[in-house]
Structures are given as C-alpha cells and as structure tokens.
C-alpha positions in Angstrom: 109.4 137.5 78.5 112.8 136.3 77.2 115.2 139.1 76.1 117.6 136.7 74.3 117.9 137.6 70.6 116.5 141.1 71.1 118.3 144.4 70.5 118.6 147.2 73.0 119.9 150.2 71.2 122.9 148.9 69.3 123.4 145.9 71.7 122.4 142.4 70.6 121.5 140.3 73.6 122.9 136.7 73.3 122.4 135.0 76.7 121.3 135.6 80.3 124.0 135.7 82.9 122.1 136.2 86.1 119.3 137.8 88.0 119.2 139.9 91.2 117.3 142.6 93.1 118.6 145.3 90.9 117.7 143.7 87.6 118.5 141.0 85.1 122.0 140.6 83.6 122.6 139.5 80.0 125.6 139.1 77.7 125.3 141.2 74.6 127.3 142.2 71.5 128.1 145.8 71.0 127.3 146.1 67.3 129.2 149.4 66.9 132.4 148.5 68.7 132.3 144.8 68.0 132.9 143.8 71.7 131.0 141.6 74.1 129.5 143.5 77.1 127.3 142.8 80.1 123.8 144.4 80.1 122.0 145.0 83.4 118.3 145.7 82.6 116.8 147.7 85.4 113.3 146.9 86.7 110.3 148.5 84.8 109.1 150.4 87.8 112.5 152.1 88.0 111.7 154.2 84.9 108.4 155.5 86.5 110.3 157.6 89.0 112.0 160.6 87.3 113.9 161.6 90.4 115.2 158.1 90.8 116.4 158.0 87.2 118.1 161.3 87.5 119.9 160.2 90.7 121.0 157.0 89.1 122.4 158.9 86.1 124.4 161.2 88.4 125.8 158.2 90.4 126.5 156.2 87.2 128.5 159.0 85.9 130.7 159.0 89.0 131.0 155.2 88.9 132.1 155.3 85.3 135.1 157.4 86.4 136.5 154.4 88.4 139.3 153.3 86.2 141.1 150.4 88.0 142.3 147.0 86.9 140.4 145.3 89.7 137.1 147.0 89.1 134.7 145.9 86.4 134.1 149.0 84.3 130.7 150.7 83.9 130.6 151.9 80.3 127.3 153.9 80.6 123.6 154.2 81.4 121.4 154.0 78.4 117.7 153.9 77.4 115.9 152.1 74.7 112.2 152.6 74.5 111.0 152.3 78.0 113.9 150.1 79.1 116.7 151.5 81.2 119.9 149.5 81.3 123.6 149.7 82.3 126.4 148.7 79.9 129.1 146.9 81.9 132.5 145.3 81.3 132.0 141.6 80.6 134.2 139.6 82.9 134.9 136.0 82.2 135.6 133.4 85.0 134.0 132.1 88.2 132.7 134.2 91.0 134.4 134.0 94.4 131.2 132.5 95.7 131.6 129.6 93.2 135.2 129.0 94.5 134.2 129.1 98.2 131.5 126.5 97.6 134.4 124.1 96.7 136.0 124.5 100.1 138.7 126.7 101.8 141.0 128.6 99.5 144.8 128.1 100.2 146.2 130.9 102.4 148.6 132.1 99.8 146.0 132.3 97.1 143.4 133.8 99.5 145.8 136.6 100.4 146.6 137.3 96.7 142.9 137.6 96.0 142.2 139.7 99.2 145.0 142.1 98.2 143.4 142.7 94.8 140.0 143.3 96.4 141.6 145.8 98.9 143.2 147.6 96.0 139.9 147.9 94.2 138.2 149.3 97.4 141.1 151.7 98.0 140.8 153.1 94.5 137.0 153.6 94.8 137.2 155.0 98.3 139.7 157.6 97.1 137.1 158.7 94.7 134.4 158.9 97.4 132.6 155.7 96.2 131.5 153.0 98.6 130.5 149.6 97.3 127.8 148.9 99.9 127.1 145.4 98.5 130.5 143.6 98.6 130.1 139.8 98.7 131.7 136.8 97.0 128.9 136.8 94.3 130.0 140.3 93.3 133.7 139.3 92.9 134.9 137.5 89.8 138.2 135.8 89.4 139.4 135.5 85.8 141.1 132.4 84.5 144.5 134.1 84.9 143.8 134.9 88.6 142.8 138.5 88.3 140.1 139.8 90.6 137.3 142.0 89.2 134.9 143.6 91.7 131.4 144.0 90.1 128.5 146.4 90.8 130.7 149.0 92.5 128.5 151.7 94.2 125.3 150.6 92.5 123.6 150.2 95.9 123.7 153.9 96.5 122.9 154.7 92.8 119.8 152.4 93.0 118.3 153.6 96.2 120.2 156.7 97.3 121.1 157.6 100.9 118.2 156.6 103.2 118.0 155.9 106.9 115.5 153.8 108.9 115.2 151.3 106.1 113.2 148.2 105.9 115.5 145.5 107.3 113.4 142.6 105.9 114.4 143.3 102.3 117.7 142.5 100.7 118.2 142.7 97.0 119.9 139.4 96.5 117.5 137.6 98.9 114.1 138.9 97.8 112.5 140.4 94.7 110.8 142.8 97.1 114.1 144.6 97.1 113.2 146.5 94.0 111.0 148.7 96.3 112.2 152.1 97.3 113.3 152.4 100.9 115.2 149.1 101.3 118.6 148.2 102.5 120.9 147.1 99.7 123.5 144.5 100.4 123.0 140.8 101.1 122.2 140.4 104.8 125.1 138.1 105.5 127.6 140.7 104.4 126.0 143.8 105.9 127.9 145.7 108.6 126.1 146.0 111.9 125.4 149.7 111.3 124.0 148.9 107.8 121.8 146.1 109.3 120.4 148.7 111.7 119.4 150.9 108.9 121.9 153.6 109.7 123.9 155.7 107.2 127.2 154.0 106.2 130.6 155.0 105.2 133.7 153.2 103.8 133.9 151.2 107.1 130.9 149.2 105.9 133.0 148.0 102.9 135.8 147.1 105.3 133.4 144.9 107.3 132.2 143.2 104.2 135.8 142.7 103.1 136.5 141.0 106.5 133.6 138.6 106.0 134.7 137.8 102.5 138.3 137.1 103.6 137.0 134.9 106.5 134.9 132.9 104.1 137.8 132.4 101.7 139.9 130.9 104.5 137.1 128.9 106.2 135.4 127.7 103.0 131.9 128.5 104.3 129.6 131.4 105.0 130.4 133.3 108.1 126.9 134.5 109.1 123.9 132.2 108.4 120.3 131.9 109.3 117.0 130.4 108.0 115.5 133.9 107.4 116.9 137.3 106.7 116.0 138.3 110.3 118.0 135.4 111.6 120.9 136.4 109.4 120.8 140.0 110.6 120.6 138.8 114.2 123.8 136.8 113.6 125.6 139.8 112.2 124.6 141.9 115.2 125.3 139.4 117.9 127.4 136.5 116.9 131.2 136.4 117.0 133.1 134.6 114.3 134.9 131.3 115.1 138.4 132.7 114.9 139.9 129.3 115.2 138.7 128.5 111.7 141.3 130.8 110.3 145.1 131.0 110.5 146.2 132.6 113.8 148.5 135.2 112.0 145.5 136.5 110.1 143.1 136.7 113.1 144.3 140.2 114.2 143.5 141.5 110.8 140.1 139.9 110.7 139.3 141.3 114.2 140.1 144.8 113.0 137.8 144.4 110.0 135.0 142.7 111.9 134.7 145.0 114.9 130.9 145.5 115.4 131.7 149.0 116.6 132.6 151.0 113.5 134.6 153.4 115.6 136.9 150.5 116.6 137.0 149.1 113.1 139.9 149.8 110.7 139.2 153.2 109.2 141.0 152.8 105.9 141.3 149.9 103.5 144.8 151.1 102.8 145.8 150.0 106.3 144.3 146.5 105.6 146.3 146.4 102.3 149.6 147.2 104.0 149.0 144.5 106.6 148.2 141.9 104.0 151.5 142.8 102.2 153.2 142.5 105.5 151.8 139.0 106.0 152.8 138.0 102.5 156.4 139.3 103.1 156.7 137.5 106.4 154.3 134.5 106.5 155.7 133.2 109.9 152.8 131.9 112.0 150.7 131.2 108.9 152.5 128.7 106.8 155.6 127.5 108.8 155.2 124.1 110.3 156.8 123.3 113.7 160.1 121.3 113.8 159.9 117.6 114.0 161.6 115.9 117.0 164.5 114.8 114.9 165.0 118.3 113.5 164.8 119.8 117.0 167.5 117.4 118.3 169.8 118.2 115.4 169.4 122.0 115.9 170.1 121.7 119.6 173.3 119.7 119.0 174.6 122.4 116.7 173.9 125.0 119.4 175.4 123.2 122.4 179.0 124.6 122.0 177.6 128.1 121.9 175.4 127.6 124.9 178.4 126.2 126.9 180.5 129.3 126.0 177.7 131.6 127.0 177.4 129.9 130.4 181.2 130.2 131.0 181.2 133.9 130.0 178.2 134.5 132.4 180.2 132.9 135.3 183.2 135.2 134.6 180.9 138.3 134.5 179.2 137.3 137.7 182.6 136.9 139.4 183.8 140.3 138.4 180.5 141.8 139.6 181.0 140.2 143.1 184.5 141.6 143.3 183.2 145.1 142.5 180.3 144.9 145.1 181.5 147.5 147.5 179.8 150.6 148.7 180.4 153.8 146.7 179.9 157.4 147.4 176.7 158.8 145.9 177.3 161.0 142.9 176.5 164.7 143.3 173.2 166.0 142.0 173.7 169.0 139.7 170.9 171.4 138.4 171.3 173.6 135.5 169.1 175.5 133.0 169.5 175.7 129.3 168.2 179.0 128.0 166.8 178.9 124.4 168.5 181.3 122.0 166.4 184.3 121.0 163.9 183.5 118.3 163.8 179.8 119.0 160.4 178.4 119.9 159.7 174.9 121.3 157.0 172.9 119.4 154.6 170.3 120.8 153.6 166.8 119.9 150.0 165.9 119.2 149.5 165.2 123.0 150.5 168.7 123.8 153.9 167.7 125.3 157.1 169.5 124.4 159.4 167.1 122.5 162.3 166.1 124.6 164.8 163.1 124.6 168.0 162.4 126.6 170.6 160.0 125.4 171.0 156.7 127.5 174.3 157.8 128.9 172.9 161.3 129.7 175.6 163.1 127.8 173.3 164.9 125.4 169.7 165.9 125.0 167.4 166.7 122.1 164.5 169.1 121.9 161.9 170.0 119.2 161.5 173.5 117.8 159.5 175.1 115.0 162.7 174.7 112.9 163.4 171.1 113.7 165.2 168.9 116.3 168.1 170.5 118.1 170.8 168.5 120.0 173.0 169.8 122.8 175.9 168.0 124.5 176.3 168.7 128.2 179.9 169.8 127.6 179.1 172.2 124.8 177.5 175.7 125.3 175.2 175.8 122.2 172.7 173.4 120.7 172.8 172.7 117.0 170.0 171.9 114.5 170.0 168.3 113.3 170.1 168.7 109.6 167.4 166.7 107.9 164.7 167.4 110.6 161.9 170.0 110.6 159.0 171.2 112.7 157.1 168.1 111.9 159.8 165.8 113.4 158.2 164.8 116.8 158.4 162.1 119.5 162.2 161.8 119.4 164.0 158.8 121.0 167.7 157.8 121.1 169.3 154.5 120.0 171.1 152.7 122.9 174.5 153.9 121.7 173.3 157.5 121.4 174.4 157.8 117.8 171.0 157.7 116.2 167.7 159.4 116.8 164.3 157.9 116.0 161.3 160.2 115.4 157.9 160.4 113.7 157.5 162.7 110.8 154.0 164.1 111.0 154.1 165.6 107.5 154.5 162.4 105.6 153.5 160.0 108.5 156.6 157.9 108.5 158.8 156.5 111.2 162.3 157.6 110.6 165.8 157.6 112.1 168.7 160.0 111.5 172.3 160.1 112.6 172.7 162.5 115.6 175.2 164.4 113.5 172.6 165.0 110.8 172.2 163.8 107.3 169.5 162.2 105.2 166.8 160.7 107.3 166.2 157.0 106.8 162.6 155.9 106.5 161.9 152.8 108.5 158.2 152.3 107.7 154.9 154.1 107.1 152.7 155.0 110.1 149.0 154.6 109.2 147.3 156.3 112.2 148.5 158.4 115.1 152.0 157.6 116.4 152.0 157.8 120.2 155.6 156.9 121.3 158.6 154.8 120.5 161.5 153.0 122.2 164.8 151.7 120.8 165.8 148.4 122.4 169.2 146.9 123.1 168.5 144.2 120.4 168.4 147.0 117.8 164.7 146.8 117.4 162.2 149.6 117.8 158.8 149.2 119.4 156.2 151.9 118.8 152.5 152.4 119.4 149.7 153.6 117.1 146.6 155.0 118.7 143.5 152.7 118.3 145.7 150.2 116.4 148.3 148.5 118.4 151.9 148.2 119.5 154.4 147.1 116.8 158.1 146.1 116.5 160.4 146.8 113.7 164.1 146.3 113.0 166.1 149.5 113.4 167.4 148.8 109.9 163.8 148.9 108.5 161.6 146.2 107.1 158.1 145.0 107.8 156.7 145.8 111.3 155.1 143.0 113.3 152.4 143.5 115.9 153.2 142.8 119.5 149.8 143.9 120.7 146.9 144.5 118.3 143.5 146.1 119.1 141.4 149.2 119.0 142.4 150.6 122.4 144.3 153.9 122.7 147.8 152.5 122.9 150.7 154.8 123.8 154.2 155.0 125.4 155.3 151.3 125.0 158.3 150.0 126.9 159.8 146.5 127.3 160.7 145.9 130.9 164.2 144.6 131.8 163.0 141.0 132.0 162.6 141.2 128.2 159.3 139.5 128.2 156.9 142.1 129.7 155.5 145.1 127.9 154.4 148.2 129.7 152.1 150.7 128.0 149.3 153.2 128.4 145.7 152.4 127.5 143.4 155.3 126.7 139.7 154.4 126.5 136.2 155.7 127.0 134.6 155.0 130.4 132.2 157.7 131.5 134.4 160.1 129.6 138.0 159.7 128.8 139.9 157.2 131.1 143.5 156.0 131.3 145.3 153.1 132.9 148.8 151.6 132.7 148.8 148.0 131.6 151.4 145.2 131.3 151.3 142.3 128.9 153.4 139.1 128.7 155.1 138.8 125.4 155.1 135.1 125.9 151.6 134.2 127.0 149.7 137.4 125.9 148.2 137.7 129.4 147.4 141.3 130.2 146.9 143.0 133.5 146.1 146.5 134.8 149.1 147.8 136.6 147.9 151.3 137.7 144.6 153.2 137.1 144.1 156.9 136.2 147.7 157.4 134.9 148.1 158.7 131.4 151.9 158.0 131.1 154.3 155.8 132.9 158.0 154.8 132.4 160.0 152.2 134.2 163.3 153.5 135.6 166.5 151.4 136.3 166.2 152.4 140.0 163.1 150.1 140.3 160.6 153.0 140.2 157.9 154.0 137.9 157.8 157.6 136.7 154.3 158.8 136.2 153.6 161.9 134.1 150.0 163.2 134.1 149.5 165.3 131.0 146.2 166.5 132.3 147.4 168.3 135.3 151.1 168.5 134.3 152.3 166.6 137.4 155.1 164.1 137.8 155.1 161.4 140.5 157.1 158.4 141.4 155.7 154.9 142.3 157.6 152.0 143.8 157.6 149.0 141.6 158.3 145.3 142.3 159.8 144.0 139.0 159.9 140.4 140.2 156.1 140.5 141.1 155.3 143.1 138.4 153.3 145.0 140.9 153.1 148.8 141.7 153.4 149.3 145.5 151.6 152.3 146.9 150.5 155.6 145.3 152.4 158.2 143.4 154.8 160.5 145.4 154.6 164.0 143.8 158.0 165.2 142.4 157.3 168.0 140.0 154.4 170.4 139.2 153.5 172.3 136.1 155.6 170.2 133.7 154.9 170.5 130.0 157.4 167.8 128.8 159.8 165.4 130.4 162.6 162.9 129.5 165.0 160.9 131.5 168.1 158.8 130.6 169.0 155.3 131.8 171.9 156.9 133.7 169.7 159.4 135.6 169.9 162.6 133.7 166.5 164.4 133.9 165.3 167.1 131.4 162.0 168.9 131.6 160.1 172.0 130.5 157.6 173.9 132.5 154.1 174.3 131.0 153.3 177.9 130.0 150.2 179.2 131.7 149.4 182.1 129.5 148.9 182.7 125.8 152.0 183.7 123.7 152.3 185.1 120.3 154.6 183.8 117.5 157.5 185.7 119.0 157.1 184.5 122.5 155.3 187.6 123.9 152.8 187.2 126.8 149.2 188.2 126.5 149.3 190.0 129.9 148.6 193.7 129.5 147.1 193.4 126.0 144.4 195.6 124.4 142.0 195.1 121.5 142.3 197.0 118.3 140.2 197.4 115.1 142.3 196.8 112.0 141.2 197.9 108.6 141.8 195.9 105.4 144.9 198.1 104.9 146.3 197.3 108.3 145.4 200.6 110.0 144.8 200.2 113.7 142.2 201.9 115.9 142.3 200.9 119.6 139.2 200.0 121.7 139.2 201.7 125.1 139.2 198.4 126.9 141.5 198.1 130.0 144.7 196.1 129.4 144.4 192.5 130.4 145.0 188.9 129.4 142.5 188.4 126.6 141.7 185.1 125.0 139.1 184.1 122.3 136.3 186.6 121.8 133.3 187.2 119.5 131.5 190.3 118.3 127.7 190.4 118.8 125.5 190.1 115.6 124.7 193.9 115.8 128.3 194.8 116.3 127.6 196.8 119.5 129.1 194.3 122.0 132.1 191.9 122.3 132.1 188.8 124.4 135.6 188.4 125.8 137.6 185.6 127.4 139.6 187.3 130.2 142.2 185.7 132.6 145.2 183.4 132.7 145.0 179.9 131.3 143.1 177.7 133.8 141.3 180.6 135.4 139.3 182.4 132.7 135.9 184.0 132.7 133.6 185.5 130.1 133.1 189.3 130.1 131.1 191.6 127.9 132.5 194.9 126.4 129.8 197.4 125.4 131.1 199.5 122.4 128.5 202.2 122.9 128.8 202.7 126.7 132.5 201.8 126.7 132.2 199.6 129.8 133.3 196.0 130.6 131.2 193.8 132.8 131.7 190.2 134.0 129.3 187.6 132.8 130.6 184.4 134.5 132.4 183.6 137.7 134.0 180.2 138.2 137.2 178.7 139.5 137.9 176.9 136.3 138.1 177.7 132.6 135.3 179.5 130.7 136.4 180.4 127.1 135.5 180.5 123.5 132.3 182.6 123.7 129.8 182.6 120.8 126.6 184.8 120.6 123.3 183.2 119.7 122.0 184.4 116.3 119.5 186.7 118.0 122.2 188.2 120.3 120.3 187.3 123.5 122.5 184.5 124.8 126.2 183.7 125.0 127.4 180.1 124.6 130.8 179.1 125.8 133.1 176.3 126.9 133.5 175.5 130.6 135.0 172.8 132.8 133.1 173.9 135.9 131.3 170.6 136.5 131.9 168.4 133.4 134.1 165.3 133.8 137.6 165.3 132.2 137.6 167.8 129.4 134.6 170.1 129.8 131.5 171.0 127.8 129.2 173.7 126.5 127.1 176.2 128.6 125.2 179.4 128.0 124.0 182.4 129.9 121.7 185.3 129.0 123.7 188.3 127.6 121.7 190.7 129.8 123.2 189.0 132.9 119.9 187.6 134.1 119.4 184.0 135.2 121.9 181.3 135.9 124.5 179.5 133.7 122.8 176.7 131.8 124.5 173.4 130.9 123.7 171.8 127.6 123.4 168.1 127.3 126.7 167.4 125.7 128.6 164.1 126.2 131.8 164.2 128.2 135.2 162.9 127.1 135.9 165.7 124.7 136.4 169.5 125.1 133.5 170.6 123.0 133.6 174.3 122.2 131.1 176.4 120.2 132.4 178.0 117.0 129.6 178.7 114.6 125.8 178.5 113.7 123.8 177.1 110.9 121.8 179.8 109.1 118.5 178.8 110.7 120.1 178.8 114.2 118.9 175.2 114.8 122.4 173.7 114.8 125.5 174.7 116.7 128.8 173.7 115.1 131.5 172.5 117.5 135.2 172.0 117.8 135.6 168.7 119.6 139.0 168.3 121.2 140.5 165.3 122.9 144.1 165.0 124.1 145.2 163.6 120.8 142.9 165.0 118.1 140.6 167.8 117.1 137.4 167.1 115.2 134.2 169.0 114.1 130.8 168.1 115.2 127.2 169.4 115.3 124.7 169.9 118.2 121.0 170.2 117.6 119.4 173.1 119.5 116.1 171.4 119.4 114.6 168.5 121.4 117.2 166.6 123.4 120.2 168.4 121.9 121.4 165.4 119.9 125.0 165.6 118.9 126.5 164.0 115.8 130.0 164.1 114.1 130.4 166.3 111.1 134.1 165.8 110.2 136.1 163.2 112.0 139.3 161.9 110.4 142.8 160.9 111.5 144.1 164.4 111.2 143.1 167.5 113.1 140.2 169.7 111.9 139.5 172.9 113.8 137.9 176.4 113.6 134.7 175.6 111.7 132.9 178.7 110.3 129.6 178.6 108.4 129.1 181.0 105.5 126.4 183.7 105.8 124.2 181.8 103.3 124.5 178.7 105.4 125.7 176.5 102.5 129.4 176.2 103.2 131.8 175.5 106.0 135.3 176.9 106.2 137.8 175.1 108.5 141.4 174.4 109.0 143.0 170.9 108.7 146.5 169.4 108.9 145.7 166.6 106.4 148.5 167.7 104.1 151.1 167.7 106.9 150.5 171.3 107.9 147.5 173.4 108.5 145.6 174.7 105.5 142.2 176.3 105.1 139.5 174.3 103.3 135.8 174.8 102.4 133.2 172.0 102.0 129.4 172.0 101.7 127.4 172.2 104.9 126.3 170.0 106.5 127.7 167.8 103.7 129.5 164.5 104.0 133.1 163.4 103.6 132.6 161.8 100.2 131.5 165.2 98.7 135.0 166.4 98.8 136.4 169.8 99.7 138.2 172.8 98.2 141.6 174.0 99.5 141.7 177.8 99.9 145.2 178.5 101.3 148.2 177.7 99.2 151.1 177.6 101.6 149.7 177.2 105.1 146.7 178.8 106.7 144.4 178.8 109.7 141.5 180.7 111.4 139.1 181.3 108.5 136.3 183.9 108.8 133.7 185.0 106.3 133.0 188.5 105.3 129.5 189.7 106.4 128.2 189.4 102.9 129.8 186.0 102.3 131.7 187.2 99.2 135.1 186.9 100.8 137.0 184.5 103.0 139.8 185.6 105.3 142.5 183.6 107.0 145.9 183.9 108.7 149.2 182.6 107.5 151.8 183.4 110.2 152.0 187.2 110.5 150.1 187.7 107.1 146.4 188.1 107.0 144.9 186.9 103.7 141.8 187.6 101.7 140.1 185.5 99.0 137.2 186.5 96.8 134.7 183.7 96.6 131.5 182.7 94.8 129.1 180.6 96.8 126.2 180.0 94.3 125.4 177.9 92.5 128.7 176.2 93.4 131.7 177.3 95.4 134.5 179.0 93.5 137.4 180.6 95.2 139.8 183.2 93.8 143.5 183.7 94.4 144.6 184.5 98.0 146.1 188.0 98.5 147.9 189.5 101.4 145.7 192.2 103.1 148.1 193.3 105.8 150.8 191.9 108.1 151.2 192.2 111.9 152.0 190.4 115.1 148.8 189.7 116.9 148.0 187.1 119.5 146.9 183.6 118.8 146.1 180.3 120.6 148.9 177.8 120.1 148.0 174.2 120.1 149.4 171.0 118.4 145.8 170.1 117.4 145.3 173.5 115.6 146.4 177.0 116.7 144.2 179.9 115.6 144.2 183.7 115.6 142.3 185.7 118.2 140.3 187.7 115.7 136.8 188.4 114.5 135.1 190.6 111.8 132.6 193.3 112.5 129.5 194.3 110.5 131.5 197.1 108.9 134.2 194.7 107.6 136.9 195.7 110.1 138.8 193.1 112.0 139.1 193.0 115.8 142.4 191.7 117.0 144.4 191.3 120.3 147.3 193.7 120.4 150.4 192.9 122.6 151.9 195.6 124.7 154.9 197.4 123.3 157.2 195.8 125.9 155.8 192.3 125.4 158.2 191.3 122.7 161.1 191.5 125.1 159.2 189.9 128.0 159.8 186.4 126.6 157.8 183.5 128.1 157.3 180.6 125.9 158.7 178.5 127.6 162.3 179.9 127.3 164.3 177.3 129.1 164.9 173.5 129.6 165.7 172.4 133.1 168.4 169.7 133.5 169.2 167.6 136.6 172.3 165.4 136.4 172.5 162.3 138.6 168.9 162.7 139.5 168.6 159.1 140.5 170.6 159.8 143.7 167.9 162.3 144.8 165.1 159.9 143.7 166.5 157.1 145.9 166.5 159.5 148.9 163.0 160.8 148.4 161.3 157.5 147.5 163.5 154.6 148.9 162.9 151.1 147.5 161.6 148.9 150.3 
C-alpha cells in the first residue's frame, strides 16, 4: 500500500526515497516546523514486540545525542496509530555508492571524503556509538562536497546485542533481515568477526571504513560473490588487491583491513591523523617520476657539488691515513653516583629505569618521580631539567648533546627540550605506546610505536612518516652506520610471548631475523651488539659483521641484575641494578616488616606475625585467616596466618614466584599467581586451604602474567589482572567447564587492581587513562561503551569495597581515602575524604603500583608496616653506576675477529 500523500502525526509524506531491511524511507513535510525531513517507517512486526520497541527507544535517544556536521541527525522516534517511524534529517545529494558506480574517485577527493567519514565515526565512538552498517549506500555527499553518514547505530537499536546470529541474513540483501536474531550490516562490509556472528566493537567500523576507502580508490566493490555465503567467505578468506590502490595509502588500508581485530587499528582517530598526514605530504601518491630530460637537467646542476664532495672526501681520507698509528688504550674508570636523599628513580612502561648518556659521554640523564635530572661528569650534583615531570620517559640525546628527546606519558606526545631546561617543544602526537627513540645525525628522529610501526620525523617537528608499518610489537629502533639498514625489536605471540631482533633494508624493504629470543639490542661503534634482556635483567655482547649484517656467535654475559642501561657513542656506560625486594614510597625495604590492623582513624594494632618480607595478601571470607605472600622478589611462597591460633604455616613450596593470593568465596581454596611451570610470564594455580592435596594449575593461556584479584558474586567468574611486559589489562576466567577466559577491559593504557562490589554489580579499578592513575567504577561485567565513573580526584589506586558495599576506599600516596557510594538502582559516589595518613608498603610498577592492604569483616584495614629502622635502610635503587671508556674493556673481553 502506497504511503505517498498520507500523514503520520504531523508529517505529510511526499515521496519514497528508498527501501531496506529496516524499513521504507520517505520524504515528508513537517507541518509544524515547516521543514522537509526523512521518515523511516519500521516494519509492522516491529511494533508487536514491546521489549524491542523499548530497546529501540533507548538506543534512539542515545543516537539523537550525536550532534556532528558529518552525521545525519535523528530527530526522534514517534508513533502514529500502529506505525512506528523515525524522523531523520533529510540529506540532499548522491550516495557514495552512486559515485563509486561511475568509477574510481580521484585520490585527493577520496581522501577529503574519507577524512569526513573518519571524523563522523570518531564523534560517534567517543559517545560509545558504533555504526555497525557502514557502507557507501549509507554515506551521502551533498552538492557542496559535505559528507553525511546515515543510519548511525541503527543496527544495534534494531536488533540489540546478539551473538551466534544467522549469517544468511543481511538487511540490505534480504527482506528476511527483519527477523529477530540476524546480523545487520551488508555482507560485503562486515568485519570478519561480525561475519562470524561474534560481538563487535568500534574496530568493526574501522574495517568497514577501510572497505569503503578501498572502493572509492578502486572504483569497484572489494568483496563480491553470487550469494551472501560467497560474499562472507570472501570477507573471511580473500586478501584485497593492494595494487589497485596508491602505494602510499596501502599501509593505512592494511591497518584497517586486518582480519584479526587485535591487529587492526584500534581507534579511528589514528586513521584520521594518518589521512591528514598523507594530505599534508602526498609524496608517493600524486608525484610523478622525473622525465629523462628533467633528470639530465637536475644532474647537470648538481655536478659541481658532487665534484667538490669527492675532493673533500679525498682530503679527509689522506688525513685519516696520516693519523693511522697505534695509540695507547684509554683507562677504564668506574664510579657510582649516589642519589640524593628523597630522590626516587621512576620506570618506563617496560619496567626499565630511564637512563640516557650524551654521545660524547660528558653527561647523563636519569628519570625520577619529579622529572628528568641531568648530571655532567665534572659536576658533583645533578639538576632537574625544568619543564619535565614524572611522566617524561624514554629520554634520548641529540647528536650534539644540547637537546633531549622524550615521550610525555601524560599527554602522549613526543617532545624535545633544551638540556639546560625551558619550555618543551612538541614534535608530534603519539597514538599508541611509545617504545623507544633515536636522534640521527641528519637531525631526524626515528621512534617506534608498539603494534603500529617505526616512524621518522624531523627534529624540528612536522608530519611523521612511516619507515616500517605493521601490527607487530616494534621497539628500540636504530639506523645502522650504513644509513640504509634499520635494527629493531619485534615482540610477538608464539606459544606465549616471543622476541627477536630484526633488520630491514630502508631501500628494498627486505626484512630478516638477526637474532632470536632477544628483547633489546643496540649496535655499538666497536662492531658489537649489546643485548639487554629485560626478562632476566642480563646484559650480553654479541659480535656483529656490519658488512654482512650477520650476528656471529651467542651472547657473552657482561652484567647481571640490571634494571636499566644506557651507553654513549664514545663508550661511557651507565646502568642501574634492579631492586629485588619491595620498597615503600620513601625507599624503605620490606625486609623485617610486620602486619598491623589500622582503624578508620589511623589507630594501629599489630598482628603477632613474625617479621619478614611480606607481599600481597588477602583476608579469608570469615576473617579468621590471612593468606600471605612471603619472601624476596623472585622467590616467594604462599603462607597462611591463623588469627585464632596465632600461628603461620607454609602453603606452597617452589623455586619461583607464587604471589597475589585470593580466597575462594567459600574459604576452602586459595588461588594465586605462580611461574612454576608456565612459559614466559606465569599463570593461575590453586591449593586447598587446609593444606591437603597438590597444587592445581588452571587452564589459562600463557604470554601474560595472569593474577587473581576478585570474584563475581555467584563465584562462577574469577576477575584477573593480565600483565604483559608493556601493559596491564583486566580479564575474566570462567570457573565452569573448560575455564574459558575473555577480556573485560583492554585499552591502550594500564588498568589494574579490579575489585567487584559485594552486590556483584560494579567493578572498581585503577587506570592511567588520564595520564596518571585514578580510581574508576564501571558496571560488571559491562562493556566499554557503557562508560565509567571517576572516583578519585587527584590521583588514586588500590580500591577496596567496604563489607556492606556502601563505601569505597583507595590510596593516594600516603593518604587513605574513603568515599560513600550508592550502588542501586544506579551508581552514585560521594566526595572523597581523607581517613588517615601513614607510610605503608606497596607494590611499585610502571603498569600500576598498588597498596598492600585489605579490609576485614569488622571494617578495619590490614596493612604491611615497615620496621622503625627501615626508613634509613635505603634501597631503591639508590645509585647509578658509571663506567668511563668502557669500550676498552669490551674489546678485551669480546675481541672482534
């Protein structure tokens, strides 16, 4: 039955625009406001499902909040009689599908349109809205060239979040798509995970964006097939014909069209920045090669300069021959720089202490909780470089030693600063995890971003360019002396976490594995490779043939127990030894500590436990026992303290680490982290609390240090802290069936210390998403798009709930804070207040330190108390070791053959 000429509410329908799986679309006149609008009439069976209508109303309200110039507005959801319909902004112009049918779109125009699409997606994603059905037919281009993305988020609004969906139905391919339980999104634009019927996130939109961009440039559909099944098979198995698009844009498309969502670009904002970079520097996209005549003319203008360069080279070579006579080796000198009292070294995201030595070896820089300090070898004291702070990490010198480059973790920017201090200069934004930089003689800086690539930028700033692009774990890049070979670390998953050192030709792009099982390596002017293994804190030296680009032989051990290392081109070595025991904020050791109950007013009552090195602990559900971590770092075991009998007994015995105990909800088992027989970073085990039976290993994947932290209310889900060398995330482990694990909160920043509320509805945790750690609460299990509430106001970590769930506590330095909260029907926090202050032990880590504390059934806090003499015992580490002329020693210990 035709709707044209009819009235729905106060909307007069004038013509039909289109028809799809989610209903028919008409142009109508708003008789109240006098404007033309688009009306989407929803299928009749839609109104029969009250839950579905209610869900659609909730989603439509959220979608109506999207206010962006590149998003077609949703004015509202209305009902007239038994007809439900959406009132939408009427957009004039062709769809992008219409334009693509005419052939490829010019590169400049395609990039302009793509940038507007990316801006629309970014605005929606920031609101937690995913399009889910992005395709050329849902993108209109107005006569003046403005993009309007249509039907934003309607896929979810129409069907909701459902898994295991019927892959045969697609709303724009079949009218059967009006059924419940179908996948929305035209099959040709579905991400692989969407095609498999899995839950999707914003990365599905990034995939669809990549398909749309490819089609604009190629002028044809990317994935095709005679049936929906054929089309889905193409999405899941077929690789695009990259040669159909400009070479400069291929790396961007590869990042968008990775079939593995974990290797796909995680944020459309990154895509937008790269498009802007291509627009600013279109070399490789639009520039045509020189003609033969142009090349001859250019060569003729350069000949005088080439001749002069050859003459100068001959003079330099003659002087070098004259100076080629044996010299006496320089004397190797060792010295220690003791940190001033109160100064504390900080660590980068990889757990290394931040060190850098100037190329001439005359000064070194180290990172502290105040900022970056510089010390000249001929001056007694170091000085703070004004303009840096505790978030200034990964420092590296300019070739002349006058500037320092570094990454600012707080605002995620690459910066440089004069070594004498001043206002830092921003070079570029870093979208992702910065993993090392080097300042080259040509005044360019190369740097790496984990799971993104290796880039180069002028030391004066500008638009970075990719040297290597991909989803591997790139770190520690260095250009070798030949100027055409790149050395870097590749971190990847292979039966756990694996590492290898690779080299790649900057000319041909050919890549080779140089050395396996090495996390970090640096070429030295002596012709050696320095290997630093951050896992076991060992430093070794490998002979290297620069001409053949081959490592010769294995690593010769040089140093043990190193927590950070730097070396200059002239041979000055600086390193810090890794602390092996926990320290408090004042540098005190945990050796000889006790446990104390602390009231809300800060009054202490000691437990009669013997003094020892105590780590993380947990009070049993009935409050009668405490599961303790006891021992130095690297050799810890789980013990149980009985509050009634006042006796301590050992639960586990192992040569490695066993930490972070957590009682089962019934108090019969103790779960804990152990590295006893799990590859690389350890996993989760449990043992009966009554000491019977053996230690049991849970089926947890390796490659991350998974530690138990909290339980769901029903006890069926264990909430985990998942720690890799570069990031901390939060996951969940089912305690039923095959112990399936799935991520709960995984973002570019660090999330740690998850704690589930007593009613099981909320999760408190700490995150450094703002640049420093704060405490947040989000629904449990929840999803990222549901948002979160910040609890702390100026830094915070280590949240714990009161037994009744009406308060949330956290630590801010030496202050312990309390916040009154309401958890039903929604979460509402009060204002944080200081309960008490005190110096108690904590675990310090760049991915999220936390207090060693817990709360008992009576509301008192259990804390680790340092001994009275500990404050003056000072470990921390407290010194930086310096070796001058270290190359002389190196040549003796590992001669070059």
